C-alpha positions as protocol buffer text, in pm:
chain_id: "A"
residue {
  index: 1
  type: MET
  ca { x: 78 y: -2285 z: 4483 }
}
residue {
  index: 2
  type: ASP
  ca { x: -147 y: -2038 z: 4664 }
}
residue {
  index: 3
  type: LEU
  ca { x: -37 y: -1688 z: 4766 }
}
residue {
  index: 4
  type: MET
  ca { x: 50 y: -1778 z: 5126 }
}
residue {
  index: 5
  type: ASP
  ca { x: 267 y: -2068 z: 5011 }
}
residue {
  index: 6
  type: GLN
  ca { x: 440 y: -1834 z: 4765 }
}
residue {
  index: 7
  type: ILE
  ca { x: 511 y: -1581 z: 5042 }
}
residue {
  index: 8
  type: SER
  ca { x: 651 y: -1862 z: 5258 }
}
residue {
  index: 9
  type: GLN
  ca { x: 862 y: -2002 z: 4974 }
}
residue {
  index: 10
  type: TYR
  ca { x: 1012 y: -1668 z: 4865 }
}
residue {
  index: 11
  type: LEU
  ca { x: 1084 y: -1581 z: 5228 }
}
residue {
  index: 12
  type: GLN
  ca { x: 1276 y: -1908 z: 5267 }
}
residue {
  index: 13
  type: GLU
  ca { x: 1478 y: -1812 z: 4959 }
}
residue {
  index: 14
  type: GLY
  ca { x: 1550 y: -1465 z: 5100 }
}
residue {
  index: 15
  type: GLU
  ca { x: 1375 y: -1282 z: 4813 }
}
residue {
  index: 16
  type: GLU
  ca { x: 1280 y: -968 z: 5005 }
}
residue {
  index: 17
  type: GLU
  ca { x: 1141 y: -770 z: 4707 }
}
residue {
  index: 18
  type: LYS
  ca { x: 924 y: -1062 z: 4603 }
}
residue {
  index: 19
  type: VAL
  ca { x: 796 y: -1110 z: 4960 }
}
residue {
  index: 20
  type: PHE
  ca { x: 715 y: -738 z: 4982 }
}
residue {
  index: 21
  type: GLU
  ca { x: 521 y: -750 z: 4652 }
}
residue {
  index: 22
  type: LEU
  ca { x: 331 y: -1066 z: 4744 }
}
residue {
  index: 23
  type: VAL
  ca { x: 233 y: -928 z: 5087 }
}
residue {
  index: 24
  type: GLN
  ca { x: 100 y: -616 z: 4908 }
}
residue {
  index: 25
  type: GLN
  ca { x: -92 y: -842 z: 4669 }
}
residue {
  index: 26
  type: ALA
  ca { x: -233 y: -1050 z: 4955 }
}
residue {
  index: 27
  type: ILE
  ca { x: -357 y: -734 z: 5131 }
}
residue {
  index: 28
  type: LYS
  ca { x: -521 y: -607 z: 4811 }
}
residue {
  index: 29
  type: GLN
  ca { x: -696 y: -941 z: 4768 }
}
residue {
  index: 30
  type: GLY
  ca { x: -852 y: -900 z: 5111 }
}
residue {
  index: 31
  type: ASN
  ca { x: -653 y: -1160 z: 5306 }
}
residue {
  index: 32
  type: THR
  ca { x: -644 y: -1086 z: 5679 }
}
residue {
  index: 33
  type: ALA
  ca { x: -328 y: -962 z: 5846 }
}
residue {
  index: 34
  type: LYS
  ca { x: -340 y: -1265 z: 6076 }
}
residue {
  index: 35
  type: ASP
  ca { x: -347 y: -1511 z: 5784 }
}
residue {
  index: 36
  type: ILE
  ca { x: -66 y: -1333 z: 5597 }
}
residue {
  index: 37
  type: LEU
  ca { x: 144 y: -1327 z: 5914 }
}
residue {
  index: 38
  type: ASN
  ca { x: 82 y: -1684 z: 6028 }
}
residue {
  index: 39
  type: GLU
  ca { x: 37 y: -1875 z: 5702 }
}
residue {
  index: 40
  type: GLY
  ca { x: 289 y: -1676 z: 5495 }
}
residue {
  index: 41
  type: LEU
  ca { x: 564 y: -1505 z: 5694 }
}
residue {
  index: 42
  type: ILE
  ca { x: 581 y: -1709 z: 6015 }
}
residue {
  index: 43
  type: ALA
  ca { x: 527 y: -2036 z: 5826 }
}
residue {
  index: 44
  type: GLY
  ca { x: 828 y: -1949 z: 5609 }
}
residue {
  index: 45
  type: MET
  ca { x: 1049 y: -1857 z: 5906 }
}
residue {
  index: 46
  type: ASN
  ca { x: 948 y: -2178 z: 6085 }
}
residue {
  index: 47
  type: VAL
  ca { x: 1085 y: -2379 z: 5790 }
}
residue {
  index: 48
  type: VAL
  ca { x: 1402 y: -2167 z: 5793 }
}
residue {
  index: 49
  type: GLY
  ca { x: 1441 y: -2235 z: 6168 }
}
residue {
  index: 50
  type: GLN
  ca { x: 1396 y: -2611 z: 6122 }
}
residue {
  index: 51
  type: ARG
  ca { x: 1640 y: -2624 z: 5830 }
}
residue {
  index: 52
  type: PHE
  ca { x: 1898 y: -2420 z: 6022 }
}
residue {
  index: 53
  type: LYS
  ca { x: 1862 y: -2654 z: 6320 }
}
residue {
  index: 54
  type: ALA
  ca { x: 1917 y: -2952 z: 6090 }
}
residue {
  index: 55
  type: HIS
  ca { x: 2231 y: -2783 z: 5942 }
}
residue {
  index: 56
  type: GLU
  ca { x: 2072 y: -2781 z: 5595 }
}
residue {
  index: 57
  type: ILE
  ca { x: 2120 y: -2404 z: 5568 }
}
residue {
  index: 58
  type: PHE
  ca { x: 2364 y: -2163 z: 5731 }
}
residue {
  index: 59
  type: LEU
  ca { x: 2372 y: -1824 z: 5902 }
}
residue {
  index: 60
  type: PRO
  ca { x: 2380 y: -1611 z: 5581 }
}
residue {
  index: 61
  type: ASP
  ca { x: 2066 y: -1795 z: 5457 }
}
residue {
  index: 62
  type: VAL
  ca { x: 1886 y: -1722 z: 5786 }
}
residue {
  index: 63
  type: LEU
  ca { x: 1982 y: -1355 z: 5772 }
}
residue {
  index: 64
  type: MET
  ca { x: 1857 y: -1323 z: 5412 }
}
residue {
  index: 65
  type: ALA
  ca { x: 1527 y: -1486 z: 5510 }
}
residue {
  index: 66
  type: ALA
  ca { x: 1504 y: -1250 z: 5808 }
}
residue {
  index: 67
  type: LYS
  ca { x: 1549 y: -947 z: 5578 }
}
residue {
  index: 68
  type: ALA
  ca { x: 1265 y: -1081 z: 5362 }
}
residue {
  index: 69
  type: MET
  ca { x: 1053 y: -1125 z: 5676 }
}
residue {
  index: 70
  type: VAL
  ca { x: 1121 y: -763 z: 5779 }
}
residue {
  index: 71
  type: ALA
  ca { x: 1024 y: -642 z: 5429 }
}
residue {
  index: 72
  type: GLY
  ca { x: 692 y: -825 z: 5453 }
}
residue {
  index: 73
  type: MET
  ca { x: 631 y: -706 z: 5810 }
}
residue {
  index: 74
  type: GLU
  ca { x: 685 y: -339 z: 5712 }
}
residue {
  index: 75
  type: GLU
  ca { x: 398 y: -366 z: 5467 }
}
residue {
  index: 76
  type: LEU
  ca { x: 185 y: -561 z: 5713 }
}
residue {
  index: 77
  type: LYS
  ca { x: 255 y: -357 z: 6028 }
}
residue {
  index: 78
  type: PRO
  ca { x: -14 y: -84 z: 5978 }
}
residue {
  index: 79
  type: LEU
  ca { x: -273 y: -356 z: 5923 }
}
residue {
  index: 80
  type: LEU
  ca { x: -160 y: -552 z: 6228 }
}
residue {
  index: 81
  type: ILE
  ca { x: -185 y: -238 z: 6444 }
}
residue {
  index: 82
  type: LYS
  ca { x: -528 y: -155 z: 6300 }
}
residue {
  index: 83
  type: THR
  ca { x: -666 y: -503 z: 6366 }
}
residue {
  index: 84
  type: GLY
  ca { x: -497 y: -523 z: 6706 }
}
residue {
  index: 85
  type: ILE
  ca { x: -328 y: -860 z: 6664 }
}
residue {
  index: 86
  type: PRO
  ca { x: -122 y: -914 z: 6978 }
}
residue {
  index: 87
  type: SER
  ca { x: 238 y: -1031 z: 6964 }
}
residue {
  index: 88
  type: ARG
  ca { x: 314 y: -1373 z: 7111 }
}
residue {
  index: 89
  type: GLY
  ca { x: 507 y: -1207 z: 7392 }
}
residue {
  index: 90
  type: LYS
  ca { x: 779 y: -954 z: 7467 }
}
residue {
  index: 91
  type: VAL
  ca { x: 1140 y: -1062 z: 7508 }
}
residue {
  index: 92
  type: VAL
  ca { x: 1428 y: -843 z: 7630 }
}
residue {
  index: 93
  type: LEU
  ca { x: 1762 y: -958 z: 7485 }
}
residue {
  index: 94
  type: GLY
  ca { x: 2117 y: -855 z: 7559 }
}
residue {
  index: 95
  type: THR
  ca { x: 2479 y: -962 z: 7588 }
}
residue {
  index: 96
  type: VAL
  ca { x: 2579 y: -923 z: 7952 }
}
residue {
  index: 97
  type: GLN
  ca { x: 2798 y: -651 z: 8100 }
}
residue {
  index: 98
  type: GLY
  ca { x: 3167 y: -681 z: 8009 }
}
residue {
  index: 99
  type: ASP
  ca { x: 3094 y: -890 z: 7699 }
}
residue {
  index: 100
  type: LEU
  ca { x: 3079 y: -750 z: 7346 }
}
residue {
  index: 101
  type: HIS
  ca { x: 3000 y: -1060 z: 7140 }
}
residue {
  index: 102
  type: ASP
  ca { x: 2654 y: -1043 z: 6988 }
}
residue {
  index: 103
  type: ILE
  ca { x: 2630 y: -1256 z: 6670 }
}
residue {
  index: 104
  type: GLY
  ca { x: 2445 y: -1539 z: 6847 }
}
residue {
  index: 105
  type: LYS
  ca { x: 2222 y: -1297 z: 7036 }
}
residue {
  index: 106
  type: ASN
  ca { x: 2137 y: -1112 z: 6713 }
}
residue {
  index: 107
  type: LEU
  ca { x: 2039 y: -1438 z: 6546 }
}
residue {
  index: 108
  type: VAL
  ca { x: 1810 y: -1527 z: 6839 }
}
residue {
  index: 109
  type: GLY
  ca { x: 1645 y: -1185 z: 6798 }
}
residue {
  index: 110
  type: VAL
  ca { x: 1591 y: -1239 z: 6426 }
}
residue {
  index: 111
  type: MET
  ca { x: 1436 y: -1582 z: 6477 }
}
residue {
  index: 112
  type: LEU
  ca { x: 1214 y: -1463 z: 6764 }
}
residue {
  index: 113
  type: LYS
  ca { x: 1078 y: -1183 z: 6544 }
}
residue {
  index: 114
  type: GLY
  ca { x: 1022 y: -1441 z: 6274 }
}
residue {
  index: 115
  type: ALA
  ca { x: 819 y: -1646 z: 6521 }
}
residue {
  index: 116
  type: GLY
  ca { x: 594 y: -1348 z: 6603 }
}
residue {
  index: 117
  type: PHE
  ca { x: 755 y: -1221 z: 6923 }
}
residue {
  index: 118
  type: GLU
  ca { x: 825 y: -859 z: 7006 }
}
residue {
  index: 119
  type: VAL
  ca { x: 1198 y: -821 z: 7072 }
}
residue {
  index: 120
  type: ILE
  ca { x: 1365 y: -541 z: 7268 }
}
residue {
  index: 121
  type: ASP
  ca { x: 1736 y: -576 z: 7192 }
}
residue {
  index: 122
  type: LEU
  ca { x: 1959 y: -393 z: 7440 }
}
residue {
  index: 123
  type: GLY
  ca { x: 2278 y: -472 z: 7247 }
}
residue {
  index: 124
  type: ASN
  ca { x: 2591 y: -572 z: 7436 }
}
residue {
  index: 125
  type: ASP
  ca { x: 2766 y: -483 z: 7763 }
}
residue {
  index: 126
  type: VAL
  ca { x: 2429 y: -466 z: 7942 }
}
residue {
  index: 127
  type: PRO
  ca { x: 2433 y: -426 z: 8324 }
}
residue {
  index: 128
  type: PRO
  ca { x: 2188 y: -630 z: 8538 }
}
residue {
  index: 129
  type: GLU
  ca { x: 1982 y: -325 z: 8639 }
}
residue {
  index: 130
  type: GLU
  ca { x: 1924 y: -233 z: 8274 }
}
residue {
  index: 131
  type: PHE
  ca { x: 1776 y: -575 z: 8193 }
}
residue {
  index: 132
  type: LEU
  ca { x: 1532 y: -536 z: 8482 }
}
residue {
  index: 133
  type: ARG
  ca { x: 1448 y: -171 z: 8416 }
}
residue {
  index: 134
  type: VAL
  ca { x: 1358 y: -233 z: 8051 }
}
residue {
  index: 135
  type: ALA
  ca { x: 1169 y: -557 z: 8122 }
}
residue {
  index: 136
  type: HIS
  ca { x: 962 y: -372 z: 8384 }
}
residue {
  index: 137
  type: GLU
  ca { x: 898 y: -66 z: 8164 }
}
residue {
  index: 138
  type: GLN
  ca { x: 807 y: -273 z: 7858 }
}
residue {
  index: 139
  type: GLN
  ca { x: 612 y: -534 z: 8058 }
}
residue {
  index: 140
  type: ALA
  ca { x: 826 y: -807 z: 7904 }
}
residue {
  index: 141
  type: THR
  ca { x: 791 y: -1157 z: 8047 }
}
residue {
  index: 142
  type: VAL
  ca { x: 1125 y: -1301 z: 7931 }
}
residue {
  index: 143
  type: ILE
  ca { x: 1485 y: -1182 z: 7963 }
}
residue {
  index: 144
  type: GLY
  ca { x: 1736 y: -1352 z: 7734 }
}
residue {
  index: 145
  type: MET
  ca { x: 2106 y: -1320 z: 7817 }
}
residue {
  index: 146
  type: SER
  ca { x: 2414 y: -1414 z: 7617 }
}
residue {
  index: 147
  type: ALA
  ca { x: 2781 y: -1445 z: 7718 }
}
residue {
  index: 148
  type: LEU
  ca { x: 3086 y: -1564 z: 7530 }
}
residue {
  index: 149
  type: LEU
  ca { x: 3340 y: -1515 z: 7809 }
}
residue {
  index: 150
  type: THR
  ca { x: 3354 y: -1725 z: 8126 }
}
residue {
  index: 151
  type: THR
  ca { x: 3448 y: -1405 z: 8313 }
}
residue {
  index: 152
  type: THR
  ca { x: 3114 y: -1240 z: 8227 }
}
residue {
  index: 153
  type: MET
  ca { x: 2890 y: -1539 z: 8309 }
}
residue {
  index: 154
  type: PRO
  ca { x: 2843 y: -1431 z: 8677 }
}
residue {
  index: 155
  type: ILE
  ca { x: 2647 y: -1128 z: 8548 }
}
residue {
  index: 156
  type: MET
  ca { x: 2374 y: -1373 z: 8447 }
}
residue {
  index: 157
  type: LYS
  ca { x: 2348 y: -1482 z: 8810 }
}
residue {
  index: 158
  type: SER
  ca { x: 2332 y: -1115 z: 8915 }
}
residue {
  index: 159
  type: VAL
  ca { x: 2028 y: -1067 z: 8689 }
}
residue {
  index: 160
  type: VAL
  ca { x: 1852 y: -1374 z: 8830 }
}
residue {
  index: 161
  type: ASP
  ca { x: 1935 y: -1262 z: 9187 }
}
residue {
  index: 162
  type: LEU
  ca { x: 1798 y: -915 z: 9112 }
}
residue {
  index: 163
  type: ILE
  ca { x: 1474 y: -1066 z: 8982 }
}
residue {
  index: 164
  type: LYS
  ca { x: 1440 y: -1259 z: 9311 }
}
residue {
  index: 165
  type: GLU
  ca { x: 1527 y: -950 z: 9514 }
}
residue {
  index: 166
  type: LYS
  ca { x: 1250 y: -752 z: 9341 }
}
residue {
  index: 167
  type: ASN
  ca { x: 999 y: -1037 z: 9401 }
}
residue {
  index: 168
  type: LEU
  ca { x: 961 y: -1089 z: 9026 }
}
residue {
  index: 169
  type: TYR
  ca { x: 1081 y: -1451 z: 9017 }
}
residue {
  index: 170
  type: GLY
  ca { x: 825 y: -1649 z: 8818 }
}
residue {
  index: 171
  type: LYS
  ca { x: 677 y: -1331 z: 8667 }
}
residue {
  index: 172
  type: ILE
  ca { x: 987 y: -1257 z: 8457 }
}
residue {
  index: 173
  type: LYS
  ca { x: 1145 y: -1570 z: 8309 }
}
residue {
  index: 174
  type: THR
  ca { x: 1511 y: -1597 z: 8216 }
}
residue {
  index: 175
  type: ILE
  ca { x: 1691 y: -1786 z: 7940 }
}
residue {
  index: 176
  type: ILE
  ca { x: 2069 y: -1793 z: 7899 }
}
residue {
  index: 177
  type: GLY
  ca { x: 2309 y: -1905 z: 7627 }
}
residue {
  index: 178
  type: GLY
  ca { x: 2652 y: -1862 z: 7471 }
}
residue {
  index: 179
  type: ALA
  ca { x: 2957 y: -2077 z: 7402 }
}
residue {
  index: 180
  type: PRO
  ca { x: 3076 y: -2134 z: 7764 }
}
residue {
  index: 181
  type: VAL
  ca { x: 2726 y: -2155 z: 7912 }
}
residue {
  index: 182
  type: THR
  ca { x: 2578 y: -2494 z: 8007 }
}
residue {
  index: 183
  type: LYS
  ca { x: 2247 y: -2638 z: 8119 }
}
residue {
  index: 184
  type: GLU
  ca { x: 2407 y: -2713 z: 8455 }
}
residue {
  index: 185
  type: TYR
  ca { x: 2510 y: -2350 z: 8499 }
}
residue {
  index: 186
  type: ALA
  ca { x: 2154 y: -2238 z: 8422 }
}
residue {
  index: 187
  type: GLN
  ca { x: 2023 y: -2471 z: 8693 }
}
residue {
  index: 188
  type: GLU
  ca { x: 2293 y: -2359 z: 8936 }
}
residue {
  index: 189
  type: ILE
  ca { x: 2205 y: -1988 z: 8908 }
}
residue {
  index: 190
  type: GLY
  ca { x: 1827 y: -2041 z: 8890 }
}
residue {
  index: 191
  type: ALA
  ca { x: 1771 y: -1941 z: 8527 }
}
residue {
  index: 192
  type: ASP
  ca { x: 1451 y: -2087 z: 8381 }
}
residue {
  index: 193
  type: LYS
  ca { x: 1603 y: -2214 z: 8056 }
}
residue {
  index: 194
  type: TYR
  ca { x: 1934 y: -2278 z: 7882 }
}
residue {
  index: 195
  type: SER
  ca { x: 1961 y: -2267 z: 7505 }
}
residue {
  index: 196
  type: TYR
  ca { x: 2241 y: -2406 z: 7286 }
}
residue {
  index: 197
  type: ASP
  ca { x: 2141 y: -2230 z: 6961 }
}
residue {
  index: 198
  type: ALA
  ca { x: 1894 y: -1981 z: 6810 }
}
residue {
  index: 199
  type: SER
  ca { x: 1630 y: -2234 z: 6701 }
}
residue {
  index: 200
  type: HIS
  ca { x: 1636 y: -2398 z: 7042 }
}
residue {
  index: 201
  type: ALA
  ca { x: 1603 y: -2055 z: 7208 }
}
residue {
  index: 202
  type: VAL
  ca { x: 1280 y: -1990 z: 7016 }
}
residue {
  index: 203
  type: GLU
  ca { x: 1138 y: -2330 z: 7114 }
}
residue {
  index: 204
  type: SER
  ca { x: 1242 y: -2277 z: 7478 }
}
residue {
  index: 205
  type: ILE
  ca { x: 1079 y: -1932 z: 7495 }
}
residue {
  index: 206
  type: LYS
  ca { x: 758 y: -2074 z: 7344 }
}
residue {
  index: 207
  type: GLU
  ca { x: 762 y: -2336 z: 7621 }
}
residue {
  index: 208
  type: LEU
  ca { x: 822 y: -2072 z: 7890 }
}
residue {
  index: 209
  type: LEU
  ca { x: 526 y: -1867 z: 7769 }
}
residue {
  index: 210
  type: GLY
  ca { x: 301 y: -2162 z: 7684 }
}
residue {
  index: 211
  type: VAL
  ca { x: 253 y: -2069 z: 7317 }
}
residue {
  index: 212
  type: ASN
  ca { x: 270 y: -2298 z: 7014 }
}
């Protein structure tokens, strides 16, 4: 098993110390930051995402793999900055105003980072204006919104309406999700995508941005 496969394998097993050591080793051996990122770390998280989607592993396994990914990224980050490897896109995430549930949203953030995206997580109870302000400031092209209460779902529509009002419709894409949210509701309010779980959210955002 070569070094990249080992990084991928240990990441899948959530062995953060091992991943950290192997990333160090890969750098010392002269592997490029791009190869370590794509063939080691992201390859491992892709497998984790697929296995989670297939219900072969569960949330604690994903979170352990994510911690291993973060450990590897910390070591790789200076090299990535130095070589100027761009992220696959910027995504602003948040649970909408009036709603405090964020487990699903946090998992989406973890899996997006694992897929090479830059994530700006606004936390929960986020008002519509804040989504737009941060997306504009950070030049993010996707806003992801989560809601667990039917009473807070209209805030999602407020965000989409605000995007239209500011003539940013089509420039900033929206994806929504959460237990009471449906594909039909997404279509009704004009959101670009609906996602039923974290793995599907990653795939949907890749589609929105036209990346593989």
